[in-house]
Rosetta silent file (secondary structure, phi, psi, omega in degrees, C-alpha in Angstrom):
SEQUENCE: RPIRRIKVYSPNPEHRQRFAVQLADQIGIEVAAMNCAEEAVRGSDMVVGCTNSLRPVIRGEWLEKGMHLTLMKIQELDEAGYGRLDRHVLYVSPPGVQGSPCDNLLTIPYDREFLRRFCGGSHPEMWKQELTWTGEEKIFRLPDVLLGKVKGRDNDEQITCFRSEGTGVQFAAVALKVYEEAKRRGLGRSLPLEWFVQDVTN
SCORE:     score description
SCORE:     0.000 S_00000001
   1 L     0.000  144.428  178.277   91.749  162.310   73.483 S_00000001
   2 L   -80.666   66.750 -175.854   90.548  161.599   69.909 S_00000001
   3 L   -71.242  127.113 -177.014   86.900  161.685   70.960 S_00000001
   4 L  -100.933  -33.543 -174.174   84.538  160.944   67.973 S_00000001
   5 E  -147.752  140.731  178.436   81.077  160.931   69.666 S_00000001
   6 E  -120.822  133.218  173.704   79.675  162.138   73.015 S_00000001
   7 E  -107.545  138.992 -174.085   76.517  160.761   74.570 S_00000001
   8 E  -134.566  141.239  174.091   74.859  162.849   77.173 S_00000001
   9 L  -136.725  136.702  168.952   71.963  162.125   79.585 S_00000001
  10 L  -139.545  146.249  177.411   70.082  164.367   81.975 S_00000001
  11 L   -62.551  -14.688  179.806   66.733  163.556   83.588 S_00000001
  12 L   -98.307  109.105 -174.993   65.403  166.808   82.131 S_00000001
  13 H   -59.994  -36.766  177.422   64.807  166.182   78.336 S_00000001
  14 H   -60.128  -51.189  178.041   64.970  169.880   77.495 S_00000001
  15 H   -50.270  -53.463 -174.190   68.310  170.313   79.339 S_00000001
  16 H   -70.412  -32.121  175.910   70.000  167.381   77.549 S_00000001
  17 H   -67.119  -47.299 -179.620   68.753  168.350   74.128 S_00000001
  18 H   -62.357  -44.648 -177.235   69.873  171.916   74.493 S_00000001
  19 H   -61.483  -48.400 -176.818   73.313  170.848   75.935 S_00000001
  20 H   -60.626  -40.823  179.393   73.867  168.424   73.022 S_00000001
  21 H   -67.909  -44.816 -176.927   73.156  171.043   70.368 S_00000001
  22 H   -61.371  -46.952 -178.290   75.343  173.700   72.088 S_00000001
  23 H   -65.492  -41.709 -178.783   78.243  171.273   72.696 S_00000001
  24 H   -63.914  -40.842  179.791   78.168  169.910   69.147 S_00000001
  25 H   -65.520  -36.920 -179.586   78.282  173.418   67.745 S_00000001
  26 H   -71.684  -42.919 -174.039   81.126  174.285   69.973 S_00000001
  27 H  -101.446  -17.249  177.190   83.456  171.307   69.485 S_00000001
  28 L    75.778   23.974  171.190   82.405  170.155   66.017 S_00000001
  29 L  -130.629  167.063 -179.299   81.678  166.413   66.738 S_00000001
  30 E   -64.188  129.463  172.895   78.540  164.453   67.218 S_00000001
  31 E  -129.029  118.051 -178.009   76.862  164.893   70.573 S_00000001
  32 E  -105.606  126.985  176.907   73.743  162.717   71.111 S_00000001
  33 E   -82.398  122.931 -178.146   71.132  163.231   73.828 S_00000001
  34 L   -95.172  153.281 -177.178   70.124  159.796   75.344 S_00000001
  35 L   -84.312  -16.081  176.330   66.740  158.862   76.692 S_00000001
  36 L  -151.396  166.202 -176.685   68.235  157.152   79.798 S_00000001
  37 H   -65.909  -38.947  179.866   71.498  156.870   81.656 S_00000001
  38 H   -57.462  -42.175  179.050   72.041  153.202   80.609 S_00000001
  39 H   -62.895  -33.712  176.752   72.128  154.301   76.913 S_00000001
  40 H   -74.988  -26.079 -179.242   74.738  156.895   77.690 S_00000001
  41 H   -83.212  -51.776 -171.496   76.934  154.430   79.574 S_00000001
  42 L   -62.804  134.323  174.812   76.752  151.233   77.496 S_00000001
  43 L    85.618    3.731  179.329   79.228  151.116   74.553 S_00000001
  44 L   -95.241  146.942  174.968   81.253  154.110   75.862 S_00000001
  45 L   -79.877  -40.481  177.786   85.047  154.138   76.347 S_00000001
  46 E  -132.118  135.860  179.167   84.804  156.813   79.027 S_00000001
  47 E  -123.473  130.673 -178.594   81.934  157.672   81.364 S_00000001
  48 E  -117.125  123.937  171.458   81.738  160.845   83.486 S_00000001
  49 L  -103.501  126.342 -176.753   79.289  161.258   86.341 S_00000001
  50 L  -145.918   75.541 -168.141   78.874  164.794   87.377 S_00000001
  51 L  -130.713  175.744  170.382   75.675  165.027   89.345 S_00000001
  52 L  -112.332   22.389 -174.875   74.104  166.124   92.671 S_00000001
  53 L   -74.397  145.106  178.531   72.215  162.777   92.954 S_00000001
  54 L   -99.145   -0.651  179.139   72.030  161.022   96.372 S_00000001
  55 L  -129.766  154.392 -178.639   71.369  157.690   94.630 S_00000001
  56 L   -52.549  141.974  174.665   73.453  155.700   92.092 S_00000001
  57 L  -118.205   -9.620 -179.537   73.181  156.903   88.440 S_00000001
  58 E  -128.512  125.026 -170.874   75.596  154.291   87.028 S_00000001
  59 L  -100.910  140.128  174.613   74.795  150.539   87.472 S_00000001
  60 H   -56.513  -34.709  179.995   77.490  147.839   87.613 S_00000001
  61 H   -70.292  -14.383  177.391   75.751  145.708   84.982 S_00000001
  62 H   -79.293  -24.692 -173.549   76.262  148.559   82.492 S_00000001
  63 L   -70.859  147.521 -175.959   80.029  148.518   82.741 S_00000001
  64 L  -128.929  158.766  178.179   82.089  146.872   80.007 S_00000001
  65 L   -55.764  134.524  178.408   85.743  145.700   79.703 S_00000001
  66 L    83.390    0.667 -177.521   88.167  148.577   79.161 S_00000001
  67 L   -75.547  145.164  169.587   85.775  151.193   80.253 S_00000001
  68 E  -116.226  137.622  179.550   87.003  154.228   82.353 S_00000001
  69 E  -120.131  145.732  170.751   84.802  156.103   84.759 S_00000001
  70 E  -122.950  123.610 -173.528   85.298  159.519   86.352 S_00000001
  71 E  -122.480  150.419  169.338   83.060  160.181   89.367 S_00000001
  72 L  -103.165  -25.569 -173.984   82.613  163.318   91.512 S_00000001
  73 L  -131.927  146.016  176.248   80.621  161.615   94.319 S_00000001
  74 H   -57.007  -40.765 -172.265   80.727  158.151   95.882 S_00000001
  75 H   -64.820  -12.929 -169.872   76.962  157.798   95.459 S_00000001
  76 H   -73.010  -23.222  175.851   77.078  158.051   91.643 S_00000001
  77 E  -114.421  139.417 -173.807   78.104  154.336   91.259 S_00000001
  78 L   -80.834  171.835 -176.766   76.220  151.418   92.805 S_00000001
  79 H   -60.176  -42.828 -179.729   77.795  148.625   94.926 S_00000001
  80 H   -62.633  -32.770  178.792   77.908  146.188   92.007 S_00000001
  81 H   -71.548  -42.368  175.347   79.764  148.818   90.008 S_00000001
  82 H   -63.309  -33.046 -179.679   82.465  149.253   92.671 S_00000001
  83 H   -69.646  -19.656  179.833   82.846  145.555   92.871 S_00000001
  84 H   -88.386  -12.263 -176.138   83.591  145.402   89.085 S_00000001
  85 L   -72.486  145.621  179.034   86.472  147.916   89.184 S_00000001
  86 L   -99.961  -26.752 -174.294   89.960  146.624   88.632 S_00000001
  87 E  -150.345  123.791 -175.548   91.581  149.926   89.578 S_00000001
  88 E  -128.963  111.146 -175.197   90.169  152.770   91.613 S_00000001
  89 E  -103.655  134.206 -176.577   92.172  156.009   91.893 S_00000001
  90 E  -120.013  145.049  161.691   91.185  158.737   94.376 S_00000001
  91 E  -129.161  108.522  177.645   91.922  162.327   94.937 S_00000001
  92 L  -131.810  143.121  178.325   90.430  163.483   98.307 S_00000001
  93 L   -89.408  148.268  179.219   91.614  166.227  100.548 S_00000001
  94 L   -68.565  150.759  179.272   92.340  165.566  104.262 S_00000001
  95 L   -77.514  145.822  173.511   89.732  166.900  106.635 S_00000001
  96 L    86.768   -6.964 -176.977   90.225  170.082  108.518 S_00000001
  97 L  -125.506   17.028  179.797   93.139  171.497  106.512 S_00000001
  98 L   -57.440  135.198 -179.263   91.493  172.688  103.289 S_00000001
  99 L    94.083  -19.465  178.863   93.271  175.819  102.077 S_00000001
 100 L   -89.732  168.560  176.764   96.537  175.041  103.945 S_00000001
 101 H   -53.422  -29.117  176.024   99.713  173.762  102.346 S_00000001
 102 H   -64.435  -16.937 -177.227   98.621  170.273  103.374 S_00000001
 103 H   -70.874  -24.089 -178.535   95.708  170.488  100.898 S_00000001
 104 L   -85.466   94.835 -175.739   98.105  170.105   97.973 S_00000001
 105 L  -108.708   16.484 -176.033   98.413  166.344   97.915 S_00000001
 106 L   -67.638  -29.149  179.991   98.971  165.888   94.185 S_00000001
 107 L  -132.572   26.064 -178.767  102.624  164.969   94.556 S_00000001
 108 L  -105.800  120.301 -177.789  103.111  164.302   98.254 S_00000001
 109 L   -78.038  151.369 -178.688  103.853  160.621   98.950 S_00000001
 110 L  -160.312  167.919 -177.913  102.306  158.885  101.871 S_00000001
 111 L   -82.625  164.285 -179.157  101.542  155.353  103.124 S_00000001
 112 L   -66.553  -19.880  176.287   98.458  153.227  102.479 S_00000001
 113 H   -57.821  -22.987  178.573   97.362  153.776  106.096 S_00000001
 114 H   -56.704  -36.706 -174.558   96.190  157.248  104.883 S_00000001
 115 H   -63.796  -35.832 -178.395   93.325  155.432  103.063 S_00000001
 116 H   -86.071  -24.748 -176.416   91.948  154.191  106.388 S_00000001
 117 H   -88.795  -29.157 -171.921   92.518  157.236  108.477 S_00000001
 118 L  -127.224  137.127  179.471   91.199  160.020  106.265 S_00000001
 119 L  -116.950    2.961  175.666   88.008  160.207  104.198 S_00000001
 120 L    67.153 -140.591  179.418   88.280  163.898  102.980 S_00000001
 121 L   -83.136    4.048  177.847   84.961  165.494  102.398 S_00000001
 122 L   -82.422  146.974  176.972   83.184  162.137  102.137 S_00000001
 123 L   -65.332  136.315 -175.437   80.829  160.876  104.856 S_00000001
 124 H   -48.636  -49.348 -175.689   82.746  158.255  107.011 S_00000001
 125 H   -65.353  -38.603  174.223   80.144  155.553  106.397 S_00000001
 126 H   -59.746  -38.789 -176.224   80.127  156.062  102.679 S_00000001
 127 H   -62.237  -45.982  179.845   83.944  155.956  102.700 S_00000001
 128 H   -55.643  -43.634 -174.889   83.816  152.614  104.578 S_00000001
 129 H   -69.190  -37.295 -179.429   81.411  151.204  102.004 S_00000001
 130 H   -63.091  -41.215  175.576   83.624  152.345   99.112 S_00000001
 131 H   -62.121  -46.089 -173.060   86.640  150.537  100.647 S_00000001
 132 H   -70.421  -46.720 -175.755   84.593  147.418  101.280 S_00000001
 133 H   -69.096  -36.994 -176.425   82.803  147.222   97.832 S_00000001
 134 H   -83.249  -42.678 -170.607   85.963  147.896   95.788 S_00000001
 135 L   102.487  119.582 -172.095   88.510  146.168   97.885 S_00000001
 136 H   -60.120  -32.351  177.284   91.290  148.139   99.528 S_00000001
 137 H   -65.615  -14.745  176.952   93.944  146.410   97.354 S_00000001
 138 H   -93.687   -5.998 -176.156   92.354  148.013   94.300 S_00000001
 139 E  -100.838  124.547 -178.633   92.363  151.597   95.629 S_00000001
 140 E  -124.176  156.357  176.106   95.197  153.878   94.833 S_00000001
 141 E   -98.123  151.226 -179.970   95.784  157.584   95.389 S_00000001
 142 H   -54.507  -40.700 -174.940   96.275  160.056   92.564 S_00000001
 143 H   -60.468  -36.301 -177.381   99.737  161.168   93.790 S_00000001
 144 H   -66.932  -31.958  176.572  101.007  157.504   93.446 S_00000001
 145 H   -73.116  -40.960  179.748   99.867  157.415   89.787 S_00000001
 146 H   -64.805  -28.497 -177.520  101.366  160.815   89.045 S_00000001
 147 L   -85.904   -5.621 -178.484  104.684  159.865   90.695 S_00000001
 148 L    77.991   15.667  177.453  104.758  156.562   88.683 S_00000001
 149 L   -75.474  -30.567  178.173  104.502  154.385   91.713 S_00000001
 150 L  -134.663  153.899  173.307  101.411  152.485   90.341 S_00000001
 151 L   -85.209  153.968  173.033  100.018  152.277   86.808 S_00000001
 152 L   -66.376  -32.279  176.008   96.742  153.710   85.785 S_00000001
 153 L  -161.990  153.689 -178.237   95.917  150.300   84.276 S_00000001
 154 L   -96.780  -24.735  178.313   97.819  147.073   83.506 S_00000001
 155 L  -155.522  173.593 -172.745   95.905  146.166   80.295 S_00000001
 156 L   -75.489   -9.578 -178.233   93.247  147.350   77.961 S_00000001
 157 L   -98.023   -5.554 -179.654   90.466  145.210   79.451 S_00000001
 158 L   -72.764  138.669  173.895   90.607  146.606   82.970 S_00000001
 159 L   -92.676  117.753 -177.816   87.682  148.719   84.158 S_00000001
 160 E  -111.671  155.761  178.116   89.247  151.805   85.825 S_00000001
 161 E  -145.745  142.374  174.971   87.771  154.613   87.845 S_00000001
 162 E  -126.364  122.896  178.351   88.960  158.012   89.101 S_00000001
 163 E  -119.523  129.657 -175.714   86.933  159.735   91.775 S_00000001
 164 E  -132.329  136.933  171.463   87.917  163.288   92.639 S_00000001
 165 L   -79.920  -10.893 -178.870   86.457  165.824   95.076 S_00000001
 166 L    98.463  150.116 -178.058   88.121  168.452   92.921 S_00000001
 167 L  -101.383  -18.437 -176.088   91.161  170.682   93.509 S_00000001
 168 L    87.035   -5.010 -178.085   89.407  174.031   93.206 S_00000001
 169 H   -65.776  -29.181  179.885   91.803  175.047   90.389 S_00000001
 170 H   -63.638  -37.126 -177.551   88.853  175.276   88.001 S_00000001
 171 H   -77.156  -30.908  175.649   87.232  178.025   90.044 S_00000001
 172 H   -69.376  -38.547 -178.511   90.506  179.979   90.322 S_00000001
 173 H   -65.104  -45.706 -179.488   90.971  179.650   86.483 S_00000001
 174 H   -63.456  -45.886  178.567   87.454  180.935   85.851 S_00000001
 175 H   -57.477  -35.033  177.083   87.873  183.742   88.315 S_00000001
 176 H   -70.500  -35.736  175.793   90.989  184.950   86.623 S_00000001
 177 H   -66.250  -39.008  173.910   89.285  185.097   83.260 S_00000001
 178 H   -56.964  -49.387 -178.670   86.408  186.993   84.786 S_00000001
 179 H   -62.305  -47.997 -179.705   88.727  189.424   86.350 S_00000001
 180 H   -58.863  -43.552 -177.509   90.783  189.926   83.167 S_00000001
 181 H   -65.890  -43.358  176.683   87.629  190.467   81.093 S_00000001
 182 H   -61.991  -46.271  175.344   86.083  192.884   83.599 S_00000001
 183 H   -55.774  -47.165 -176.797   89.388  194.848   83.734 S_00000001
 184 H   -60.434  -36.291 -177.608   89.529  194.954   79.906 S_00000001
 185 H   -88.638   -6.674  178.543   85.932  196.396   79.769 S_00000001
 186 L    77.204   31.039 -177.883   86.544  198.863   82.637 S_00000001
 187 L  -102.829  163.324  175.901   83.877  197.235   84.866 S_00000001
 188 L    87.997 -178.141  177.030   83.877  196.738   88.626 S_00000001
 189 L  -152.350  159.084  179.353   85.481  198.668   91.483 S_00000001
 190 L   -72.931  142.673  179.343   88.131  198.119   94.130 S_00000001
 191 L  -117.962  143.142 -178.244   86.986  196.637   97.414 S_00000001
 192 L   -69.287  133.428 -179.782   88.678  197.143  100.758 S_00000001
 193 H   -53.284  -29.882 -177.461   90.658  194.114  101.895 S_00000001
 194 H   -59.022  -30.538 -177.752   89.058  194.366  105.333 S_00000001
 195 H   -59.983  -27.910 -174.528   85.759  193.117  103.822 S_00000001
 196 H  -110.304   14.673 -178.973   87.421  189.714  103.268 S_00000001
 197 L  -111.990  136.961  173.170   89.327  189.316  106.479 S_00000001
 198 L  -136.667  154.402 -175.834   87.995  187.548  109.568 S_00000001
 199 L  -105.680   17.739  177.484   89.457  186.556  112.840 S_00000001
 200 L  -132.289  149.371 -177.371   87.410  183.365  113.248 S_00000001
 201 L   -83.930  151.716  176.315   87.606  179.980  111.566 S_00000001
 202 L   -97.554    0.000    0.000   84.560  178.512  109.723 S_00000001
């Protein structure tokens, strides 16, 4: 994306200022630390919530036409915000099969009934709220977008949202880099495979 300016907010002033300086130095564009979440959201084309908050950090009245949101948690957006979404795309894993071949749902087609039966890692009551607040007809799964069955948006004024529990691929990618760098420096030692094998499920 041709990003020209980044706004960042953290409830910790020191953290947001330090992050803004470090990121601007790394990527060479303006990064501004905001004094409140509303300042970070308003006027932005893309908004990303990546928090551990148990309460909404993004309010519906802050959303503007054409805006895109990416959320990690249901709680990051309030009820009014879900009601303003024109399209809500989800990537959630089915319960009880994480780590199995069934966990790779990026390109596996399925019917809409899946939305009502599975909530992935989300709390069932929160999942019901998300369906009710958004409207089930506005909710789509990431595989359907990737397979071209539905559009990400129909026009430039739609407010869109993508909520993802994550695929875990980022952790595998970081682990590979750590392993390669440790091997290059001659650090670490081999560990017996038995230390990582168990005969019980978690």
